[in-house]
DRENKOLVO-450092 format. One record per atom (N, C-alpha, C): residue number from 1; atom name; x, y, z; residue in one letter. Coordinates in Angstrom, 1 decimal. Layout:
<rs>
[NUM,'CA',[X,Y,Z],'a']
...
</rs>
This chain:
<rs>
[1,'N',[10.1,0.5,157.1],'m']
[1,'CA',[10.6,0.3,155.8],'m']
[1,'C',[11.7,-0.7,155.9],'m']
[2,'N',[11.9,-1.4,154.8],'t']
[2,'CA',[13.0,-2.4,154.7],'t']
[2,'C',[14.0,-1.9,153.6],'t']
[3,'N',[15.2,-2.5,153.6],'e']
[3,'CA',[16.2,-2.0,152.6],'e']
[3,'C',[16.4,-3.1,151.6],'e']
[4,'N',[16.4,-2.8,150.4],'n']
[4,'CA',[16.7,-3.7,149.3],'n']
[4,'C',[17.9,-3.1,148.6],'n']
[5,'N',[18.8,-3.9,148.0],'t']
[5,'CA',[19.9,-3.4,147.3],'t']
[5,'C',[19.6,-3.1,145.9],'t']
[6,'N',[19.8,-1.9,145.4],'a']
[6,'CA',[19.6,-1.6,144.0],'a']
[6,'C',[20.9,-1.9,143.2],'a']
[7,'N',[20.9,-1.6,141.9],'h']
[7,'CA',[22.1,-1.8,141.2],'h']
[7,'C',[23.2,-0.9,141.6],'h']
[8,'N',[24.4,-1.2,141.4],'d']
[8,'CA',[25.6,-0.5,141.9],'d']
[8,'C',[25.8,-0.6,143.4],'d']
[9,'N',[25.1,-1.6,144.0],'g']
[9,'CA',[25.3,-1.8,145.4],'g']
[9,'C',[24.8,-0.8,146.4],'g']
[10,'N',[24.0,0.1,145.9],'i']
[10,'CA',[23.4,1.2,146.7],'i']
[10,'C',[22.1,0.7,147.4],'i']
[11,'N',[22.1,0.8,148.7],'a']
[11,'CA',[20.9,0.3,149.5],'a']
[11,'C',[19.8,1.4,149.3],'a']
[12,'N',[18.6,0.9,148.8],'m']
[12,'CA',[17.5,1.8,148.6],'m']
[12,'C',[16.4,1.4,149.6],'m']
[13,'N',[15.8,2.4,150.3],'p']
[13,'CA',[14.7,2.0,151.2],'p']
[13,'C',[13.5,1.6,150.4],'p']
[14,'N',[12.8,0.6,150.8],'q']
[14,'CA',[11.6,0.1,150.2],'q']
[14,'C',[10.5,0.1,151.2],'q']
[15,'N',[9.3,0.6,150.9],'p']
[15,'CA',[8.2,0.6,151.9],'p']
[15,'C',[7.8,-0.9,152.2],'p']
[16,'N',[7.4,-1.1,153.5],'s']
[16,'CA',[6.9,-2.4,153.9],'s']
[16,'C',[5.4,-2.4,153.7],'s']
[17,'N',[5.0,-3.3,152.7],'p']
[17,'CA',[3.5,-3.3,152.5],'p']
[17,'C',[2.7,-3.9,153.6],'p']
[18,'N',[1.6,-3.3,153.9],'i']
[18,'CA',[0.7,-3.8,154.9],'i']
[18,'C',[-0.6,-4.3,154.1],'i']
[19,'N',[-1.0,-5.5,154.3],'s']
[19,'CA',[-2.1,-6.0,153.5],'s']
[19,'C',[-3.4,-5.5,154.1],'s']
[20,'N',[-4.2,-4.8,153.3],'i']
[20,'CA',[-5.5,-4.4,153.6],'i']
[20,'C',[-6.3,-4.8,152.4],'i']
[21,'N',[-7.1,-5.9,152.6],'s']
[21,'CA',[-7.8,-6.4,151.4],'s']
[21,'C',[-8.7,-5.4,150.8],'s']
[22,'N',[-8.8,-5.2,149.5],'p']
[22,'CA',[-8.1,-6.0,148.5],'p']
[22,'C',[-6.8,-5.3,148.0],'p']
[23,'N',[-6.3,-4.3,148.7],'v']
[23,'CA',[-5.1,-3.6,148.2],'v']
[23,'C',[-4.0,-3.7,149.3],'v']
[24,'N',[-2.8,-3.4,148.8],'h']
[24,'CA',[-1.6,-3.3,149.7],'h']
[24,'C',[-1.2,-1.9,150.0],'h']
[25,'N',[-1.2,-1.5,151.2],'v']
[25,'CA',[-0.9,-0.1,151.6],'v']
[25,'C',[0.5,0.0,152.1],'v']
[26,'N',[1.3,1.0,151.6],'a']
[26,'CA',[2.6,1.2,152.1],'a']
[26,'C',[2.6,2.5,153.0],'a']
[27,'N',[3.1,2.3,154.2],'d']
[27,'CA',[3.2,3.5,155.1],'d']
[27,'C',[4.6,4.1,154.7],'d']
[28,'N',[4.6,5.3,154.1],'l']
[28,'CA',[5.8,6.0,153.7],'l']
[28,'C',[6.5,6.7,154.9],'l']
[29,'N',[5.7,7.4,155.6],'l']
[29,'CA',[6.1,8.2,156.8],'l']
[29,'C',[4.9,8.2,157.7],'l']
[30,'N',[5.0,8.6,159.0],'p']
[30,'CA',[3.8,8.7,159.8],'p']
[30,'C',[2.8,9.6,159.2],'p']
[31,'N',[1.6,9.1,159.0],'g']
[31,'CA',[0.5,9.9,158.4],'g']
[31,'C',[0.5,10.0,156.9],'g']
[32,'N',[1.4,9.3,156.2],'v']
[32,'CA',[1.5,9.3,154.8],'v']
[32,'C',[1.5,7.9,154.2],'v']
[33,'N',[0.4,7.5,153.5],'r']
[33,'CA',[0.3,6.2,152.9],'r']
[33,'C',[0.2,6.2,151.4],'r']
[34,'N',[0.7,5.2,150.8],'l']
[34,'CA',[0.6,5.0,149.4],'l']
[34,'C',[-0.3,3.8,149.1],'l']
[35,'N',[-1.3,4.0,148.3],'i']
[35,'CA',[-2.3,2.9,148.0],'i']
[35,'C',[-2.3,2.7,146.5],'i']
[36,'N',[-2.0,1.5,146.0],'p']
[36,'CA',[-2.1,1.2,144.6],'p']
[36,'C',[-3.6,1.3,144.1],'p']
[37,'N',[-3.8,1.7,142.9],'t']
[37,'CA',[-5.1,1.8,142.4],'t']
[37,'C',[-5.1,1.2,141.0],'t']
[38,'N',[-6.3,0.7,140.6],'a']
[38,'CA',[-6.5,0.2,139.2],'a']
[38,'C',[-6.7,1.4,138.3],'a']
[39,'N',[-5.7,1.7,137.5],'g']
[39,'CA',[-5.8,2.9,136.7],'g']
[39,'C',[-5.5,2.6,135.2],'g']
[40,'N',[-5.6,3.6,134.4],'h']
[40,'CA',[-5.3,3.3,133.0],'h']
[40,'C',[-3.7,3.2,132.8],'h']
[41,'N',[-3.0,3.6,133.8],'t']
[41,'CA',[-1.5,3.5,133.7],'t']
[41,'C',[-1.1,2.5,134.7],'t']
[42,'N',[-0.3,1.5,134.3],'r']
[42,'CA',[0.2,0.5,135.1],'r']
[42,'C',[1.0,1.1,136.3],'r']
[43,'N',[0.8,0.7,137.5],'g']
[43,'CA',[1.5,1.2,138.7],'g']
[43,'C',[0.8,2.4,139.3],'g']
[44,'N',[-0.4,2.7,138.8],'s']
[44,'CA',[-1.2,3.9,139.4],'s']
[44,'C',[-1.3,3.7,140.9],'s']
[45,'N',[-1.3,4.9,141.6],'q']
[45,'CA',[-1.4,4.9,143.0],'q']
[45,'C',[-1.8,6.2,143.5],'q']
[46,'N',[-2.4,6.3,144.7],'v']
[46,'CA',[-2.8,7.5,145.3],'v']
[46,'C',[-2.0,7.7,146.6],'v']
[47,'N',[-1.8,8.9,147.0],'i']
[47,'CA',[-1.1,9.3,148.3],'i']
[47,'C',[-2.2,9.8,149.2],'i']
[48,'N',[-2.2,9.2,150.4],'v']
[48,'CA',[-3.2,9.6,151.4],'v']
[48,'C',[-2.4,10.2,152.6],'v']
[49,'N',[-2.7,11.5,152.9],'v']
[49,'CA',[-2.1,12.2,153.9],'v']
[49,'C',[-3.1,12.5,155.0],'v']
[50,'N',[-2.8,12.0,156.2],'d']
[50,'CA',[-3.7,12.2,157.4],'d']
[50,'C',[-3.5,13.6,157.8],'d']
[51,'N',[-4.5,14.5,157.6],'t']
[51,'CA',[-4.4,15.9,157.9],'t']
[51,'C',[-5.3,16.3,158.9],'t']
[52,'N',[-6.0,15.4,159.6],'g']
[52,'CA',[-7.0,15.7,160.6],'g']
[52,'C',[-8.0,14.5,160.6],'g']
[53,'N',[-9.2,14.8,161.0],'p']
[53,'CA',[-10.2,13.8,161.1],'p']
[53,'C',[-10.5,13.0,159.7],'p']
[54,'N',[-10.3,13.8,158.6],'r']
[54,'CA',[-10.4,13.2,157.3],'r']
[54,'C',[-9.2,13.5,156.5],'r']
[55,'N',[-8.7,12.5,155.7],'p']
[55,'CA',[-7.4,12.7,155.0],'p']
[55,'C',[-7.5,13.6,153.7],'p']
[56,'N',[-6.4,14.0,153.3],'t']
[56,'CA',[-6.3,14.6,152.0],'t']
[56,'C',[-5.7,13.6,151.0],'t']
[57,'N',[-6.2,13.5,149.8],'v']
[57,'CA',[-5.8,12.4,148.9],'v']
[57,'C',[-5.2,13.1,147.7],'v']
[58,'N',[-4.0,12.7,147.3],'i']
[58,'CA',[-3.4,13.2,146.0],'i']
[58,'C',[-3.6,12.0,145.0],'i']
[59,'N',[-4.6,12.3,144.1],'a']
[59,'CA',[-5.1,11.2,143.3],'a']
[59,'C',[-4.6,11.1,141.9],'a']
[60,'N',[-3.8,12.1,141.5],'g']
[60,'CA',[-3.3,12.1,140.1],'g']
[60,'C',[-4.4,12.1,139.1],'g']
[61,'N',[-4.3,11.1,138.2],'d']
[61,'CA',[-5.4,11.0,137.2],'d']
[61,'C',[-6.4,9.9,137.4],'d']
[62,'N',[-6.6,9.6,138.7],'t']
[62,'CA',[-7.7,8.7,139.1],'t']
[62,'C',[-9.0,9.2,138.6],'t']
[63,'N',[-9.2,10.5,138.5],'a']
[63,'CA',[-10.3,11.2,137.9],'a']
[63,'C',[-9.7,12.4,137.2],'a']
[64,'N',[-10.4,12.8,136.1],'v']
[64,'CA',[-9.9,13.9,135.3],'v']
[64,'C',[-10.6,15.2,135.7],'v']
[65,'N',[-11.9,15.1,136.2],'w']
[65,'CA',[-12.6,16.3,136.6],'w']
[65,'C',[-13.5,15.9,137.8],'w']
[66,'N',[-14.0,16.9,138.5],'f']
[66,'CA',[-14.7,16.6,139.7],'f']
[66,'C',[-16.0,15.7,139.6],'f']
[67,'N',[-16.6,15.8,138.5],'g']
[67,'CA',[-17.8,15.0,138.3],'g']
[67,'C',[-17.5,13.5,138.4],'g']
[68,'N',[-16.3,13.1,138.1],'e']
[68,'CA',[-16.0,11.7,138.2],'e']
[68,'C',[-15.8,11.2,139.7],'e']
[69,'N',[-15.6,12.2,140.6],'l']
[69,'CA',[-15.6,11.9,142.0],'l']
[69,'C',[-17.0,12.1,142.6],'l']
[70,'N',[-17.8,13.0,142.1],'d']
[70,'CA',[-19.2,13.2,142.5],'d']
[70,'C',[-20.0,11.9,142.2],'d']
[71,'N',[-19.8,11.3,141.1],'n']
[71,'CA',[-20.5,10.1,140.7],'n']
[71,'C',[-19.4,9.1,140.2],'n']
[72,'N',[-18.7,8.4,141.1],'p']
[72,'CA',[-17.6,7.5,140.7],'p']
[72,'C',[-18.1,6.4,139.9],'p']
[73,'N',[-17.3,6.0,138.9],'q']
[73,'CA',[-17.6,5.0,137.9],'q']
[73,'C',[-16.6,3.8,138.0],'q']
[74,'N',[-15.3,4.2,138.3],'t']
[74,'CA',[-14.3,3.2,138.3],'t']
[74,'C',[-13.9,2.6,139.7],'t']
[75,'N',[-13.3,1.5,139.7],'e']
[75,'CA',[-12.8,1.0,141.0],'e']
[75,'C',[-12.0,1.9,141.8],'e']
[76,'N',[-11.1,2.6,141.1],'s']
[76,'CA',[-10.2,3.6,141.7],'s']
[76,'C',[-10.9,4.8,142.3],'s']
[77,'N',[-11.9,5.3,141.5],'q']
[77,'CA',[-12.7,6.4,142.0],'q']
[77,'C',[-13.5,6.0,143.2],'q']
[78,'N',[-14.1,4.8,143.2],'h']
[78,'CA',[-14.8,4.3,144.4],'h']
[78,'C',[-13.8,4.2,145.6],'h']
[79,'N',[-12.6,3.7,145.4],'l']
[79,'CA',[-11.6,3.6,146.4],'l']
[79,'C',[-11.3,4.9,147.1],'l']
[80,'N',[-11.1,5.9,146.2],'v']
[80,'CA',[-10.8,7.3,146.7],'v']
[80,'C',[-12.0,7.8,147.6],'v']
[81,'N',[-13.2,7.6,147.1],'r']
[81,'CA',[-14.4,8.0,147.9],'r']
[81,'C',[-14.5,7.3,149.2],'r']
[82,'N',[-14.2,6.0,149.2],'a']
[82,'CA',[-14.3,5.2,150.4],'a']
[82,'C',[-13.3,5.6,151.5],'a']
[83,'N',[-12.3,6.4,151.1],'l']
[83,'CA',[-11.3,6.9,152.1],'l']
[83,'C',[-11.9,8.1,152.9],'l']
[84,'N',[-13.1,8.5,152.5],'n']
[84,'CA',[-13.8,9.7,153.1],'n']
[84,'C',[-12.9,10.9,153.2],'n']
[85,'N',[-12.4,11.4,152.1],'p']
[85,'CA',[-11.4,12.5,152.1],'p']
[85,'C',[-12.1,13.8,152.3],'p']
[86,'N',[-11.3,14.7,153.0],'a']
[86,'CA',[-11.7,16.1,153.1],'a']
[86,'C',[-11.5,16.8,151.7],'a']
[87,'N',[-10.3,16.5,151.1],'h']
[87,'CA',[-9.9,17.1,149.9],'h']
[87,'C',[-9.3,16.0,149.0],'h']
[88,'N',[-9.4,16.2,147.7],'v']
[88,'CA',[-8.7,15.3,146.7],'v']
[88,'C',[-8.1,16.2,145.6],'v']
[89,'N',[-6.8,16.0,145.5],'w']
[89,'CA',[-6.1,16.8,144.4],'w']
[89,'C',[-6.0,15.9,143.2],'w']
[90,'N',[-6.4,16.5,142.1],'l']
[90,'CA',[-6.3,15.8,140.8],'l']
[90,'C',[-5.2,16.5,139.9],'l']
[91,'N',[-4.7,15.7,139.0],'s']
[91,'CA',[-3.6,16.3,138.1],'s']
[91,'C',[-4.1,17.4,137.2],'s']
[92,'N',[-5.4,17.3,136.8],'h']
[92,'CA',[-5.9,18.2,135.7],'h']
[92,'C',[-6.7,19.3,136.2],'h']
[93,'N',[-6.7,19.5,137.5],'v']
[93,'CA',[-7.6,20.6,138.1],'v']
[93,'C',[-6.7,21.4,139.1],'v']
[94,'N',[-6.8,22.7,139.2],'h']
[94,'CA',[-6.0,23.5,140.0],'h']
[94,'C',[-6.5,23.9,141.4],'h']
[95,'N',[-7.5,23.1,141.8],'e']
[95,'CA',[-8.0,23.3,143.2],'e']
[95,'C',[-8.5,21.9,143.6],'e']
[96,'N',[-8.6,21.6,144.9],'p']
[96,'CA',[-9.0,20.3,145.3],'p']
[96,'C',[-10.5,20.1,145.2],'p']
[97,'N',[-10.9,18.8,145.0],'w']
[97,'CA',[-12.3,18.4,145.0],'w']
[97,'C',[-12.6,18.2,146.5],'w']
[98,'N',[-13.8,18.6,146.8],'r']
[98,'CA',[-14.3,18.4,148.2],'r']
[98,'C',[-15.7,17.8,148.1],'r']
[99,'N',[-16.0,16.8,149.0],'p']
[99,'CA',[-17.3,16.2,149.0],'p']
[99,'C',[-18.4,17.3,149.3],'p']
[100,'N',[-19.6,17.1,148.8],'k']
[100,'CA',[-20.7,18.0,149.0],'k']
[100,'C',[-20.9,18.1,150.5],'k']
[101,'N',[-21.3,19.2,151.1],'i']
[101,'CA',[-21.4,19.4,152.5],'i']
[101,'C',[-22.2,18.4,153.2],'i']
[102,'N',[-23.3,17.9,152.7],'n']
[102,'CA',[-24.2,17.0,153.3],'n']
[102,'C',[-23.8,15.5,153.2],'n']
[103,'N',[-22.7,15.2,152.4],'e']
[103,'CA',[-22.3,13.9,152.1],'e']
[103,'C',[-21.7,13.2,153.3],'e']
[104,'N',[-20.7,13.8,153.9],'h']
[104,'CA',[-19.9,13.2,155.0],'h']
[104,'C',[-19.7,14.2,156.1],'h']
[105,'N',[-20.4,14.1,157.2],'a']
[105,'CA',[-20.2,15.0,158.3],'a']
[105,'C',[-19.0,14.6,159.0],'a']
[106,'N',[-18.3,15.6,159.5],'t']
[106,'CA',[-17.1,15.4,160.3],'t']
[106,'C',[-17.4,15.5,161.8],'t']
</rs>
């Protein structure tokens, strides 16, 4: 991380972006990455947590319901699926989405 000065002279840590085409990934902590996504809200992003062989993704409103990850339609939904996650947490659902058993073997 690098430091940038915010207003009132307080130094605020800023993540150092790492270019991975076509997105810029910020490593927040070891095993925790922040990835910008094209969403309906400017500044949308997902958090990727390396929890084992496959990551857990906190995807917010990248999808509203599981069907949107089962059959992704948007660039962001395809990006989440390309991460090959074990679990994806969405804002509007109270349990994680998991890929179908035969989709991605670990």
